[in-house]
Every structure is written in structure tokens, then in C-alpha cells.
N, CA, C and O atoms as a GROMACS GRO file, in nm:
protein
  364
    1UNK      N    1  13.042   8.185   9.598
    1UNK     CA    2  12.948   8.078   9.570
    1UNK      C    3  12.856   8.065   9.692
    1UNK      O    4  12.904   8.043   9.804
    2UNK      N    5  12.728   8.077   9.674
    2UNK     CA    6  12.630   8.066   9.782
    2UNK      C    7  12.571   7.926   9.780
    2UNK      O    8  12.519   7.881   9.677
    3UNK      N    9  12.580   7.857   9.892
    3UNK     CA   10  12.528   7.721   9.901
    3UNK      C   11  12.386   7.726   9.956
    3UNK      O   12  12.363   7.788  10.060
    4UNK      N   13  12.294   7.662   9.889
    4UNK     CA   14  12.153   7.670   9.926
    4UNK      C   15  12.122   7.606  10.061
    4UNK      O   16  12.023   7.640  10.124
    5UNK      N   17  12.206   7.512  10.104
    5UNK     CA   18  12.177   7.440  10.227
    5UNK      C   19  12.241   7.503  10.349
    5UNK      O   20  12.236   7.445  10.458
    6UNK      N   21  12.301   7.620  10.335
    6UNK     CA   22  12.374   7.678  10.448
    6UNK      C   23  12.320   7.816  10.482
    6UNK      O   24  12.262   7.885  10.398
    7UNK      N   25  12.339   7.854  10.608
    7UNK     CA   26  12.305   7.990  10.646
    7UNK      C   27  12.428   8.079  10.625
    7UNK      O   28  12.530   8.031  10.576
    8UNK      N   29  12.420   8.207  10.660
    8UNK     CA   30  12.530   8.300  10.631
    8UNK      C   31  12.660   8.262  10.702
    8UNK      O   32  12.767   8.279  10.645
    9UNK      N   33  12.652   8.211  10.826
    9UNK     CA   34  12.773   8.174  10.900
    9UNK      C   35  12.846   8.057  10.835
    9UNK      O   36  12.967   8.062  10.814
   10UNK      N   37  12.771   7.953  10.803
   10UNK     CA   38  12.836   7.837  10.741
   10UNK      C   39  12.875   7.864  10.597
   10UNK      O   40  12.969   7.805  10.545
   11UNK      N   41  12.801   7.955  10.533
   11UNK     CA   42  12.833   7.989  10.394
   11UNK      C   43  12.973   8.050  10.387
   11UNK      O   44  13.049   8.019  10.295
   12UNK      N   45  13.007   8.136  10.483
   12UNK     CA   46  13.140   8.196  10.486
   12UNK      C   47  13.246   8.087  10.501
   12UNK      O   48  13.348   8.089  10.432
   13UNK      N   49  13.224   7.993  10.593
   13UNK     CA   50  13.320   7.884  10.615
   13UNK      C   51  13.338   7.800  10.490
   13UNK      O   52  13.450   7.765  10.454
   14UNK      N   53  13.228   7.768  10.423
   14UNK     CA   54  13.236   7.688  10.301
   14UNK      C   55  13.310   7.764  10.192
   14UNK      O   56  13.389   7.705  10.119
   15UNK      N   57  13.284   7.895  10.180
   15UNK     CA   58  13.354   7.975  10.079
   15UNK      C   59  13.504   7.975  10.104
   15UNK      O   60  13.583   7.965  10.009
   16UNK      N   61  13.545   7.988  10.231
   16UNK     CA   62  13.687   7.987  10.265
   16UNK      C   63  13.748   7.852  10.229
   16UNK      O   64  13.857   7.846  10.172
   17UNK      N   65  13.679   7.744  10.263
   17UNK     CA   66  13.728   7.610  10.231
   17UNK      C   67  13.738   7.592  10.079
   17UNK      O   68  13.837   7.539  10.029
   18UNK      N   69  13.635   7.637  10.006
   18UNK     CA   70  13.638   7.628   9.859
   18UNK      C   71  13.759   7.701   9.802
   18UNK      O   72  13.825   7.651   9.711
   19UNK      N   73  13.787   7.820   9.856
   19UNK     CA   74  13.900   7.900   9.808
   19UNK      C   75  14.033   7.829   9.836
   19UNK      O   76  14.121   7.826   9.750
   20UNK      N   77  14.047   7.774   9.956
   20UNK     CA   78  14.171   7.703   9.992
   20UNK      C   79  14.189   7.580   9.904
   20UNK      O   80  14.299   7.554   9.855
   21UNK      N   81  14.081   7.504   9.884
   21UNK     CA   82  14.090   7.385   9.799
   21UNK      C   83  14.128   7.422   9.656
   21UNK      O   84  14.206   7.352   9.592
   22UNK      N   85  14.071   7.530   9.606
   22UNK     CA   86  14.103   7.574   9.470
   22UNK      C   87  14.250   7.612   9.459
   22UNK      O   88  14.316   7.578   9.360
   23UNK      N   89  14.303   7.682   9.559
   23UNK     CA   90  14.445   7.720   9.558
   23UNK      C   91  14.534   7.596   9.565
   23UNK      O   92  14.633   7.587   9.492
   24UNK      N   93  14.499   7.500   9.651
   24UNK     CA   94  14.576   7.376   9.662
   24UNK      C   95  14.572   7.297   9.532
   24UNK      O   96  14.673   7.242   9.488
   25UNK      N   97  14.455   7.291   9.470
   25UNK     CA   98  14.441   7.218   9.344
   25UNK      C   99  14.525   7.283   9.234
   25UNK      O  100  14.592   7.214   9.158
   26UNK      N  101  14.521   7.416   9.227
   26UNK     CA  102  14.603   7.488   9.128
   26UNK      C  103  14.751   7.461   9.150
   26UNK      O  104  14.826   7.443   9.054
   27UNK      N  105  14.795   7.458   9.276
   27UNK     CA  106  14.936   7.431   9.307
   27UNK      C  107  14.974   7.289   9.263
   27UNK      O  108  15.083   7.268   9.209
   28UNK      N  109  14.885   7.193   9.285
   28UNK     CA  110  14.912   7.056   9.242
   28UNK      C  111  14.921   7.045   9.090
   28UNK      O  112  15.007   6.975   9.037
   29UNK      N  113  14.833   7.115   9.021
   29UNK     CA  114  14.836   7.115   8.874
   29UNK      C  115  14.967   7.174   8.825
   29UNK      O  116  15.030   7.119   8.735
   30UNK      N  117  15.009   7.286   8.883
   30UNK     CA  118  15.135   7.349   8.842
   30UNK      C  119  15.254   7.258   8.869
   30UNK      O  120  15.343   7.244   8.785
   31UNK      N  121  15.255   7.196   8.986
   31UNK     CA  122  15.365   7.106   9.022
   31UNK      C  123  15.368   6.985   8.929
   31UNK      O  124  15.475   6.943   8.885
   32UNK      N  125  15.251   6.930   8.899
   32UNK     CA  126  15.243   6.817   8.808
   32UNK      C  127  15.291   6.853   8.668
   32UNK      O  128  15.359   6.773   8.603
   33UNK      N  129  15.257   6.973   8.623
   33UNK     CA  130  15.302   7.018   8.491
   33UNK      C  131  15.453   7.031   8.486
   33UNK      O  132  15.516   6.994   8.387
   34UNK      N  133  15.512   7.083   8.594
   34UNK     CA  134  15.658   7.096   8.599
   34UNK      C  135  15.725   6.959   8.593
   34UNK      O  136  15.826   6.942   8.524
   35UNK      N  137  15.669   6.863   8.664
   35UNK     CA  138  15.726   6.728   8.663
   35UNK      C  139  15.716   6.667   8.523
   35UNK      O  140  15.812   6.608   8.473
   36UNK      N  141  15.599   6.682   8.459
   36UNK     CA  142  15.583   6.627   8.324
   36UNK      C  143  15.679   6.691   8.225
   36UNK      O  144  15.735   6.622   8.140
   37UNK      N  145  15.700   6.823   8.237
   37UNK     CA  146  15.794   6.890   8.146
   37UNK      C  147  15.937   6.845   8.172
   37UNK      O  148  16.017   6.839   8.079
   38UNK      N  149  15.970   6.815   8.297
   38UNK     CA  150  16.108   6.776   8.329
   38UNK      C  151  16.143   6.636   8.279
   38UNK      O  152  16.260   6.606   8.255
   39UNK      N  153  16.041   6.549   8.262
   39UNK     CA  154  16.070   6.413   8.214
   39UNK      C  155  16.039   6.397   8.066
   39UNK      O  156  16.054   6.288   8.010
   40UNK      N  157  15.996   6.505   8.003
   40UNK     CA  158  15.957   6.498   7.862
   40UNK      C  159  16.073   6.449   7.775
   40UNK      O  160  16.184   6.502   7.783
   41UNK      N  161  16.045   6.348   7.692
   41UNK     CA  162  16.145   6.295   7.601
   41UNK      C  163  16.240   6.193   7.662
   41UNK      O  164  16.333   6.149   7.596
   42UNK      N  165  16.217   6.155   7.788
   42UNK     CA  166  16.305   6.058   7.854
   42UNK      C  167  16.241   5.920   7.855
   42UNK      O  168  16.123   5.905   7.822
   43UNK      N  169  16.319   5.820   7.893
   43UNK     CA  170  16.266   5.684   7.905
   43UNK      C  171  16.161   5.675   8.015
   43UNK      O  172  16.067   5.596   8.006
   44UNK      N  173  16.177   5.757   8.119
   44UNK     CA  174  16.080   5.758   8.229
   44UNK      C  175  15.942   5.798   8.178
   44UNK      O  176  15.842   5.740   8.218
   45UNK      N  177  15.938   5.898   8.090
   45UNK     CA  178  15.810   5.940   8.034
   45UNK      C  179  15.744   5.825   7.957
   45UNK      O  180  15.625   5.799   7.973
   46UNK      N  181  15.822   5.758   7.875
   46UNK     CA  182  15.768   5.646   7.797
   46UNK      C  183  15.716   5.536   7.889
   46UNK      O  184  15.610   5.478   7.864
   47UNK      N  185  15.791   5.507   7.995
   47UNK     CA  186  15.751   5.402   8.089
   47UNK      C  187  15.622   5.438   8.161
   47UNK      O  188  15.532   5.355   8.176
   48UNK      N  189  15.613   5.562   8.206
   48UNK     CA  190  15.494   5.607   8.280
   48UNK      C  191  15.371   5.601   8.191
   48UNK      O  192  15.266   5.551   8.232
   49UNK      N  193  15.383   5.653   8.068
   49UNK     CA  194  15.266   5.656   7.980
   49UNK      C  195  15.230   5.517   7.929
   49UNK      O  196  15.113   5.490   7.903
   50UNK      N  197  15.328   5.428   7.913
   50UNK     CA  198  15.298   5.290   7.874
   50UNK      C  199  15.221   5.220   7.985
   50UNK      O  200  15.126   5.146   7.958
   51UNK      N  201  15.261   5.244   8.110
   51UNK     CA  202  15.191   5.186   8.224
   51UNK      C  203  15.050   5.241   8.235
   51UNK      O  204  14.956   5.168   8.264
   52UNK      N  205  15.035   5.371   8.210
   52UNK     CA  206  14.903   5.435   8.214
   52UNK      C  207  14.813   5.378   8.104
   52UNK      O  208  14.696   5.348   8.130
   53UNK      N  209  14.866   5.365   7.983
   53UNK     CA  210  14.788   5.309   7.873
   53UNK      C  211  14.743   5.167   7.903
   53UNK      O  212  14.630   5.128   7.871
   54UNK      N  213  14.831   5.088   7.964
   54UNK     CA  214  14.797   4.951   8.002
   54UNK      C  215  14.685   4.951   8.106
   54UNK      O  216  14.593   4.870   8.098
   55UNK      N  217  14.694   5.042   8.202
   55UNK     CA  218  14.591   5.054   8.305
   55UNK      C  219  14.457   5.092   8.243
   55UNK      O  220  14.354   5.036   8.279
   56UNK      N  221  14.458   5.189   8.151
   56UNK     CA  222  14.334   5.235   8.089
   56UNK      C  223  14.271   5.128   8.002
   56UNK      O  224  14.149   5.128   7.982
   57UNK      N  225  14.351   5.036   7.949
   57UNK     CA  226  14.299   4.930   7.862
   57UNK      C  227  14.235   4.817   7.942
   57UNK      O  228  14.168   4.731   7.884
   58UNK      N  229  14.256   4.815   8.072
   58UNK     CA  230  14.200   4.708   8.155
   58UNK      C  231  14.048   4.719   8.160
   58UNK      O  232  13.992   4.828   8.154
   59UNK      N  233  13.983   4.604   8.170
   59UNK     CA  234  13.838   4.604   8.189
   59UNK      C  235  13.811   4.629   8.337
   59UNK      O  236  13.900   4.609   8.420
   60UNK      N  237  13.691   4.671   8.372
   60UNK     CA  238  13.661   4.694   8.514
   60UNK      C  239  13.684   4.569   8.600
   60UNK      O  240  13.725   4.581   8.715
   61UNK      N  241  13.658   4.450   8.545
   61UNK     CA  242  13.680   4.328   8.623
   61UNK      C  243  13.827   4.307   8.654
   61UNK      O  244  13.861   4.264   8.764
   62UNK      N  245  13.915   4.337   8.559
   62UNK     CA  246  14.058   4.321   8.581
   62UNK      C  247  14.110   4.425   8.679
   62UNK      O  248  14.205   4.399   8.754
   63UNK      N  249  14.048   4.540   8.679
   63UNK     CA  250  14.094   4.652   8.761
   63UNK      C  251  14.047   4.641   8.906
   63UNK      O  252  14.103   4.705   8.994
   64UNK      N  253  13.944   4.560   8.931
   64UNK     CA  254  13.887   4.549   9.064
   64UNK      C  255  13.966   4.449   9.148
   64UNK      O  256  14.003   4.342   9.100
   65UNK      N  257  13.991   4.486   9.274
   65UNK     CA  258  14.062   4.397   9.366
   65UNK      C  259  13.970   4.293   9.428
   65UNK      O  260  14.013   4.182   9.458
   66UNK      N  261  13.845   4.329   9.447
   66UNK     CA  262  13.753   4.236   9.512
   66UNK      C  263  13.632   4.212   9.423
   66UNK      O  264  13.590   4.300   9.348
   67UNK      N  265  13.578   4.093   9.434
   67UNK     CA  266  13.460   4.060   9.356
   67UNK      C  267  13.335   4.064   9.443
   67UNK      O  268  13.228   4.027   9.397
   68UNK      N  269  13.348   4.108   9.566
   68UNK     CA  270  13.234   4.112   9.657
   68UNK      C  271  13.130   4.214   9.613
   68UNK      O  272  13.014   4.204   9.652
   69UNK      N  273  13.170   4.312   9.532
   69UNK     CA  274  13.076   4.413   9.485
   69UNK      C  275  12.970   4.352   9.394
   69UNK      O  276  12.856   4.398   9.392
   70UNK      N  277  13.006   4.248   9.320
   70UNK     CA  278  12.914   4.190   9.224
   70UNK      C  279  12.832   4.076   9.282
   70UNK      O  280  12.728   4.039   9.226
   71UNK      N  281  12.876   4.020   9.393
   71UNK     CA  282  12.803   3.910   9.455
   71UNK      C  283  12.690   3.964   9.542
   71UNK      O  284  12.711   4.052   9.625
   72UNK      N  285  12.571   3.910   9.521
   72UNK     CA  286  12.457   3.953   9.602
   72UNK      C  287  12.446   3.866   9.726
   72UNK      O  288  12.457   3.743   9.719
   73UNK      N  289  12.424   3.929   9.838
   73UNK     CA  290  12.407   3.857   9.963
   73UNK      C  291  12.261   3.811   9.972
   73UNK      O  292  12.171   3.888   9.940
   74UNK      N  293  12.237   3.686  10.014
   74UNK     CA  294  12.098   3.639  10.024
   74UNK      C  295  12.026   3.708  10.140
   74UNK      O  296  12.087   3.741  10.242
   75UNK      N  297  11.897   3.730  10.121
   75UNK     CA  298  11.817   3.790  10.227
   75UNK      C  299  11.778   3.682  10.328
   75UNK      O  300  11.753   3.567  10.292
   76UNK      N  301  11.774   3.722  10.453
   76UNK     CA  302  11.733   3.631  10.559
   76UNK      C  303  11.585   3.653  10.586
   76UNK      O  304  11.542   3.766  10.609
   77UNK      N  305  11.507   3.546  10.582
   77UNK     CA  306  11.364   3.558  10.604
   77UNK      C  307  11.337   3.576  10.753
   77UNK      O  308  11.386   3.500  10.836
   78UNK      N  309  11.259   3.677  10.784
   78UNK     CA  310  11.224   3.706  10.924
   78UNK      C  311  11.075   3.683  10.939
   78UNK      O  312  10.995   3.737  10.863
   79UNK      N  313  11.038   3.605  11.039
   79UNK     CA  314  10.896   3.583  11.066
   79UNK      C  315  10.861   3.655  11.196
   79UNK      O  316  10.938   3.656  11.291
   80UNK      N  317  10.745   3.715  11.196
   80UNK     CA  318  10.700   3.789  11.314
   80UNK      C  319  10.574   3.725  11.370
   80UNK      O  320  10.491   3.672  11.296
   81UNK      N  321  10.563   3.732  11.500
   81UNK     CA  322  10.444   3.683  11.567
   81UNK      C  323  10.338   3.792  11.557
   81UNK      O  324  10.349   3.896  11.622
   82UNK      N  325  10.236   3.769  11.476
   82UNK     CA  326  10.132   3.870  11.456
   82UNK      C  327  10.022   3.862  11.561
   82UNK      O  328   9.930   3.944  11.562
   83UNK      N  329  10.029   3.763  11.649
   83UNK     CA  330   9.927   3.748  11.753
   83UNK      C  331   9.955   3.836  11.875
   83UNK      O  332   9.866   3.855  11.958
   84UNK      N  333  10.073   3.887  11.887
   84UNK     CA  334  10.105   3.969  12.004
   84UNK      C  335  10.043   4.108  11.989
   84UNK      O  336  10.026   4.158  11.878
   85UNK      N  337  10.010   4.167  12.103
   85UNK     CA  338   9.947   4.299  12.102
   85UNK      C  339  10.037   4.399  12.173
   85UNK      O  340  10.109   4.364  12.267
   86UNK      N  341  10.032   4.522  12.128
   86UNK     CA  342  10.111   4.628  12.189
   86UNK      C  343  10.028   4.692  12.299
   86UNK      O  344   9.913   4.729  12.279
   87UNK      N  345  10.089   4.705  12.417
   87UNK     CA  346  10.020   4.770  12.528
   87UNK      C  347  10.014   4.920  12.501
   87UNK      O  348  10.111   4.980  12.456
   88UNK      N  349   9.899   4.977  12.529
   88UNK     CA  350   9.882   5.120  12.505
   88UNK      C  351   9.889   5.203  12.632
   88UNK      O  352   9.883   5.326  12.625
   89UNK      N  353   9.901   5.140  12.747
   89UNK     CA  354   9.912   5.216  12.871
   89UNK      C  355  10.024   5.158  12.956
   89UNK      O  356  10.072   5.047  12.932
   90UNK      N  357  10.065   5.234  13.056
   90UNK     CA  358  10.171   5.189  13.144
   90UNK      C  359  10.118   5.109  13.262
   90UNK      O  360  10.198   5.058  13.341
   91UNK      N  361   9.989   5.096  13.278
   91UNK     CA  362   9.928   5.024  13.391
   91UNK      C  363   9.942   4.876  13.378
   91UNK      O  364   9.897   4.802  13.465
   0.00000   0.00000   0.00000
């Protein structure tokens, strides 16, 4: 994968990182699949999926821990002295 924002040196580094991340992600998927297969048909599976379904049914407001995201902060009015002049020399 060639990244448009990188030169050849950084492109190699990014490609190596991409490859490592892909391998790690594949390992996590495989491990997760093994765990899901091992609990299949048990009470634990029912409990986990019931909890997940409950979570997915929540509205964004219920799911959010803080309400500061929706509150707008008031702007502070700043007044400037327009009569002052900028010096153009160091003298």
C-alpha cells in the first residue's frame, strides 16, 4: 500500500506497521472466535448476548457518561482598542 503523504523511507515504515497491525488483528479475530465457540450453548453465552442486546438498545443519551458534549459554552466578548498603532520600526 503506497501512502500519498509519505516518501519512500516512511512508506516502508508504514507498510511494516500496516502488516504488523493486520497480523495482530487477525490473531485477535481468531482468538475471539475460539472463545465464542467454547461458550456456545452455555448460560455464559446467553448472558453475554443479553447484555450486548441491552447495550445496543440504549439511546445515545443513555449510553453517554457526560452531558458536556451537548452543552454549548458561551462566547466571551472581547473588545479591542482600535486607536492604538503598531510601530513599524525599532527606533
